[in-house]
N, C-alpha and C positions, 0 to 999 in steps of 0.2 A: 816379123823381123827374118824369120827363116826364110820366107818366100822372097824377100828382098835379097838376101844373101845369095840364094840359089840363082838369081838373075844377075848377079854380079855387083850388087852394092857392097860397099865397105861399112855400112852404117853398123854402130854398136848399140847394145842394149843401153838406153837411157838418152840417146839422141832422138832429137825431133827429126821429123821427115822433112826434106829439103824437097825442092822443085824436081830434081833429078830423080829422087826416090818415088814421088808421086808419078812421075812420067813412066819409070819402069814398071810399077804396079798397074797403072791404067791401060798400058799396052798390051796387056795380057787378056783384057776383057772388052766386050763390045756394049757395055753397059756401065752406069755408075757403080762404084765399090765403096763399101762402108768400112772404115778402119777404126776400130774402137779399143777403150780400155788403154789409154797411154800412160807412160810412166809418170808418176806423180811428181817427181822433182823438175819436170818440164812444163807443167801446166799451172794455171792461175789458182791462187789461194782459196778461191770459192768453189772449186770443183770437189764434189763429194767423194771421198775414199771408196775404193772397192770394197764390199763387204767380205770378200774371202782373201784378198792380198792387199796388205798395206802399200804396197810400192806402186799401186795403180789407181787411177781416178777412173770414175764413170762417165766417160765421154766418147763422142764419136765425131768423125769427120766424113763426109761424103764427097768422094773425089769422081769427078767426070772423066769419061774416057777421052782418048785421042789428044791426051796432053794438057786439058783445059785447067787441070788441077783442083783443089779444093772449092766446092761450091757451097757447101753447108758445114758448118762447125757448132757443135752443141754439147751440153753435158748436163747432169743432174746437179744441182745446187746443193752446197753444205745447208743445213737448216739449223745447226747446232752452234750457238754463238761462242761456246768456249772452245769447240774445235776450229770455228774461224780465227778466233784470236791467237790459238797456237799455231796456225798456218801462217798468218800475217807475221808472227814473230820469227817462225822458221825461215821465211822468205827476207826476213830483214827489212819489212816495210814499215813505214811509220803508223802505227795504230790510229793515232789522231786523224789522219788523213782519211780513214775508213770509217770512222765512227758514223757517218750518214749510212754506210752499208749495214754495220752493226746494229743500228738502230731497226732496221728492217727485220732483225731476228731476236732484239731485245725482249720482247713481249710475247714471243712464241711465233712459231713458223709452221710451214706444212711442207711436206716433200714435194718438190718441183724443179723443173728443169727449164733452160733457156737454150735458145741458138741463134745464130746469125747466118743470113744468106748472102752470099756474094752475088748481088744482082747482075751486075756487069758481066761476070764470069759465067753466070747461068744463061744471060742472053747470047754471049758469044757461042756457047757450046749449042745451045738450040738452035741458032742460026747459021751454025757452022763457019763463023767469022774466023779469019786468019790471026787477028790480034785483037786483044781485049780493048784496045784504043777505039775500035770501031764501033763498041757498044756503050762508050762513055758519051753522053750528052755533049759536055764541053770539055773534052779532053785538053789537057796541057800538052803542048808539043814544043819542040825547038824553036819554031817561029811564031807562036801563039802562047802567051801567058794569061791572057783573060778572055773570057767568053765573048 
């Protein structure tokens, strides 16, 4: 947050990073940058709380340089079913819609993590493409809705 503010961003604590913020950060480096430990209030219920700060969760995003944005997002997952229930309630989500997820923890779990890779953004960055649309096999455009 301090780095972004020093670069001219008007971001406030608790806000999520937007595209402009990601661009500001990545223009400072010639290689990917990790941003980690986001505010709890803006992240999904299944992310594990930071062990030293309740207002953060254990997660990270990998931002590609040159304005390509987030290419990987991941987090440690909460493995305690009671904490998951509390987070679902805290976020005002219907618990019955997440029973399948709670079942994964109901009889015990182990510490684990997960991530997602933005394949098209990664390909666009590696290939130096000007627009992500060039990395999508059947991109929808104004003139084409079907592959």
